C-alpha distance (Angstrom), angle and dihedral (degrees) to the residues before:
residue distance angle dihedral
M1 . . .
Q2 3.82 . .
I3 3.73 118.2 .
R4 3.84 120.9 -152.5
P5 3.74 141.8 152.4
M6 3.83 113.2 -72.6
T7 3.85 115.6 -116.7
P8 3.83 128.3 -162.0
A9 3.85 86.7 -102.6
D10 3.90 88.4 64.0
V11 3.93 94.1 53.1
D12 3.75 98.2 92.0
A13 3.79 91.4 48.3
A14 3.73 91.5 47.9
V15 3.85 90.8 49.9
E16 3.78 92.7 50.1
L17 3.85 90.4 48.6
A18 3.83 90.7 54.3
R19 3.75 92.0 44.8
A20 3.78 91.5 52.0
Q21 3.84 88.6 56.0
G22 3.84 92.2 51.1
F23 3.91 99.9 -94.8
R24 3.71 127.2 133.9
D25 3.76 127.7 -97.2
R26 3.84 103.1 -72.6
H27 3.77 104.0 -168.0
L28 3.80 94.7 108.1
F29 3.72 88.3 45.2
F30 3.79 94.6 54.8
E31 3.91 90.5 41.8
F32 3.89 87.3 59.4
V33 3.84 91.3 44.8
F34 3.74 92.7 55.1
R35 3.90 90.8 50.3
T36 3.82 88.6 54.6
P37 3.80 111.7 85.2
T38 3.75 95.0 -163.8
A39 3.70 93.2 55.5
Q40 3.86 124.1 88.8
P41 3.85 117.2 -167.8
L42 3.80 116.9 -162.8
V43 3.78 137.1 -166.3
G44 3.67 130.8 -155.8
T45 3.86 116.4 -148.4
I46 3.73 139.4 -168.6
D47 3.78 114.7 -161.7
G48 3.75 87.5 -16.8
R49 3.88 95.9 -53.2
V50 3.74 116.7 122.0
I51 3.91 107.3 -121.0
A52 3.83 100.3 157.3
T53 3.81 140.7 29.1
G54 3.80 135.3 -172.2
L55 3.74 138.0 171.2
A56 3.88 132.0 -146.9
T57 3.75 121.5 -166.9
A58 3.79 119.5 -172.1
N59 3.83 110.8 -148.5
G60 3.85 99.4 176.5
P61 3.81 107.0 -91.7
V62 3.74 94.2 4.2
G63 3.77 126.0 61.3
W64 3.77 125.6 -163.1
L65 3.81 127.2 -147.3
G66 3.78 119.7 -162.4
G67 3.74 146.2 132.1
I68 3.85 93.6 61.6
V69 3.74 110.0 161.1
V70 3.83 129.3 163.3
A71 3.71 124.1 -168.2
A72 3.95 109.6 -106.0
E73 3.77 94.8 -119.5
H74 3.84 90.4 54.1
R75 3.87 100.0 48.6
R76 3.75 121.6 116.8
Q77 3.80 90.8 30.9
G78 3.80 97.5 100.4
F79 3.77 95.9 -99.9
G80 3.76 96.0 117.3
K81 3.81 90.7 52.8
A82 3.68 91.8 45.9
M83 3.79 91.2 54.2
T84 3.76 89.8 46.8
D85 3.78 93.2 49.5
E86 3.84 89.2 53.1
L87 3.79 92.2 49.1
I88 3.81 88.8 50.1
R89 3.81 90.9 50.3
L90 3.83 92.1 51.3
L91 3.79 91.6 50.6
R92 3.73 95.2 46.2
A93 3.81 87.4 50.3
A94 3.87 88.4 52.9
G95 3.80 90.1 55.1
C96 3.71 100.0 -103.0
E97 3.83 110.9 158.1
T98 3.88 96.5 -176.8
L99 3.86 123.5 43.5
S100 3.73 117.6 -154.1
L101 3.93 133.8 -172.6
E102 3.66 142.2 160.2
A103 3.79 108.0 -124.2
T104 3.76 130.2 -141.3
D105 3.78 119.2 -144.5
I106 3.84 88.8 -105.9
G107 3.75 95.5 48.4
R108 3.79 100.7 40.2
P109 3.86 98.0 82.5
M110 3.80 91.2 51.9
Y111 3.83 90.6 50.8
E112 3.75 91.7 49.3
R113 3.85 90.3 51.3
M114 3.79 85.9 51.4
G115 3.87 92.2 56.4
F116 3.90 98.8 -99.3
R117 3.82 110.7 142.6
L118 3.83 130.1 -156.7
T119 3.78 112.1 -106.4
T120 3.75 106.8 164.3
H121 3.90 143.9 -33.6
Y122 3.72 132.8 -107.1
H123 3.83 112.3 -137.3
Q124 3.77 110.2 -151.7
L125 3.82 110.9 -152.8
Q126 3.75 126.8 -176.7
A127 3.77 134.9 -153.1
D128 3.84 134.7 173.4
H129 3.85 130.6 -115.9
L130 3.83 117.8 -66.6
E131 3.77 115.2 -135.6
A132 3.82 95.4 -152.5
S133 3.84 125.4 51.8
P134 3.78 110.5 -118.6
E135 3.78 122.0 -119.6
P136 3.93 115.5 -111.5
P137 3.78 115.7 -111.2
P138 3.84 116.4 -90.9
G139 3.77 113.1 -71.7
A140 3.90 92.7 17.7
R141 3.80 135.4 99.4
V142 3.81 130.8 -168.2
R143 3.83 126.5 -140.5
R144 3.74 141.0 166.2
L145 3.82 118.3 -84.5
E146 3.79 118.1 -97.6
Q147 3.78 126.6 -163.1
G148 3.78 91.4 -111.8
D149 3.78 89.7 60.0
L150 3.79 94.8 66.4
P151 3.72 99.1 88.6
A152 3.84 92.4 55.1
I153 3.81 89.2 46.5
F154 3.75 93.0 52.6
E155 3.92 90.5 49.0
L156 3.77 93.4 49.4
D157 3.86 89.8 48.3
R158 3.74 92.2 48.8
L159 3.87 92.1 52.7
A160 3.88 88.7 48.9
T161 3.84 100.0 44.4
A162 3.85 104.7 20.5
E163 3.79 84.4 -131.6
D164 3.84 134.5 110.8
R165 3.87 98.2 -125.7
T166 3.81 92.0 164.6
G167 3.82 91.8 127.2
P168 3.78 101.6 53.6
L169 3.75 94.0 35.3
R170 3.79 92.2 52.4
A171 3.78 89.7 50.0
L172 3.89 91.2 50.3
A173 3.88 91.0 48.1
E174 3.81 89.2 58.0
T175 3.71 86.9 78.9
G176 3.81 97.6 41.8
G177 3.79 142.2 -91.4
W178 3.65 147.1 -167.7
L179 3.82 134.7 -109.5
L180 3.85 127.9 -154.7
E181 3.86 109.4 -157.7
D182 3.86 139.3 159.7
E183 3.71 111.5 -78.3
V184 3.69 91.2 -117.7
G185 3.90 90.4 50.4
R186 3.77 94.0 -130.4
G187 3.71 139.3 97.5
E188 3.83 134.4 46.1
A189 3.81 136.6 -56.6
S190 3.77 111.2 -97.7
G191 3.85 120.5 -111.9
G192 3.86 92.5 52.0
G193 3.67 133.3 -63.5
P194 3.82 131.2 64.9
G195 3.73 118.2 -68.6
G196 3.69 94.1 -173.2
G197 3.89 120.8 -118.4
G198 3.85 93.4 5.8
L199 3.85 92.9 -55.0
R200 3.76 108.2 175.3
G201 3.74 98.8 173.4
F202 3.82 147.4 -37.0
L203 3.70 142.4 -133.5
L204 3.87 122.3 -154.3
P205 3.87 109.6 176.6
A206 3.83 113.4 -136.7
E207 3.69 134.6 -165.2
R208 3.87 122.2 -73.8
A209 3.91 93.0 28.0
Y210 3.83 93.3 -62.9
G211 3.78 121.9 129.5
A212 3.82 135.5 -170.0
I213 3.81 99.6 -123.0
V214 3.87 122.0 172.7
A215 3.81 122.8 172.3
P216 3.82 127.6 154.5
R217 3.90 94.3 -156.9
F218 3.81 117.8 70.7
E219 3.82 94.5 -137.3
D220 3.76 91.3 49.6
G221 3.79 92.5 54.4
L222 3.77 92.5 49.7
Y223 3.76 89.0 50.5
L224 3.85 95.5 49.9
L225 3.84 89.2 51.5
D226 3.86 89.8 52.9
L227 3.77 90.1 45.4
H228 3.80 88.8 55.3
R229 3.79 89.6 49.7
S230 3.80 89.7 53.9
I231 3.68 97.9 50.0
V232 3.85 99.3 50.6
P233 3.82 115.3 87.1
A234 3.83 121.7 -89.6
G235 3.80 108.4 -83.4
A236 3.72 92.8 29.0
H237 3.76 129.0 106.6
V238 3.78 141.0 -150.2
R239 3.82 133.2 -140.8
A240 3.72 131.4 -138.8
G241 3.85 123.1 -155.3
I242 3.81 110.4 -152.6
P243 3.93 122.3 178.1
D244 3.80 119.8 -138.2
E245 3.75 89.2 -108.0
H246 3.74 87.6 63.7
A247 3.70 96.4 62.6
A248 3.86 94.1 139.8
A249 3.81 88.3 64.0
W250 3.74 92.3 45.7
R251 3.85 92.0 52.9
E252 3.76 91.6 44.5
L253 3.85 94.8 52.1
L254 3.86 91.5 46.7
A255 3.91 87.6 52.5
R256 3.77 88.0 51.8
G257 3.75 93.7 54.6
W258 3.84 103.1 -96.2
Q259 3.81 114.4 143.9
E260 3.77 122.7 -136.3
T261 3.88 106.9 -131.4
W262 3.80 103.9 169.3
Q263 3.73 143.2 12.7
A264 3.76 122.8 -159.3
P265 3.81 129.5 -173.1
R266 3.86 116.6 -128.2
M267 3.79 110.5 -143.0
L268 3.80 127.7 -169.1
L269 3.74 136.2 -160.2
G270 3.82 113.0 -163.6
P271 3.94 131.5 14.3
D272 3.71 119.2 -6.3
V273 3.82 117.1 -95.3
P274 3.84 115.9 -113.0
W275 3.67 94.7 -142.9
R276 3.88 133.8 145.8
P277 3.87 103.6 -122.3
T278 3.86 92.9 179.3
W279 3.80 87.6 66.8
I280 3.86 92.7 56.9
W281 3.77 116.8 94.1
G282 3.85 103.2 154.2
Q283 3.65 141.9 17.1
I284 3.81 137.5 -132.0
N285 3.77 89.3 -133.2
S286 3.77 138.2 -55.3
A287 3.87 92.6 -88.8
M288 3.73 98.4 52.7
G289 3.82 103.3 29.0
């Protein structure tokens, strides 16, 4: 197997490979990947045919691995490990100290043999469209994202994730987002650390009903999830991504009628990440965190 950078000309083959293994249509996913400068998609080929894919995203000190797919007829031949090794090499070269991924049942044993360890789980919960727009919490207002808001968003996200997700967040912001801030537009985000201009949280909708949602305050996170539900079309749904450490949010959403649809282990290789998981309410996707 030859491993090389994926090009736009490879996307159709990569999508068909994923479909053959039971995954969804990934055209929009790869479109987003190619708009993210810190993401490097790879393909593995045999005689010019795409039989494997992988994705490395360098978020400063933390690198994410994802999108690792191997054709069924080529499994158990070392190709998945070879792809993972190359992703690790790219992320180490980019200066990532800790490597992170969300494992599938098929992939987890291989990652454990490579030294990855279980650190938490993401609980994916789903809820349908809301007809009425929710009211912001007392003392807060919501507004559309403006270009000048990006530095404050990046800083709040860094405090929450302990990562530099500037690349993927900037790509999401190209299609719009929402900010929750103090009504006076001044002050700091609760929970410690500057939020910039009274920033209390943000919502950047992502592909496949995901959304990057960060909010230090409990009531603000619940509001941003309901806001996401109200802005998607009727008949659509949204997804929340809640870490184990944020169990109070998970219980509250279940009490409000959300349904848990999936649970994925987060595994790390390298130092622990000094993140704030109770600030996390949504994910970019399962390949980038």
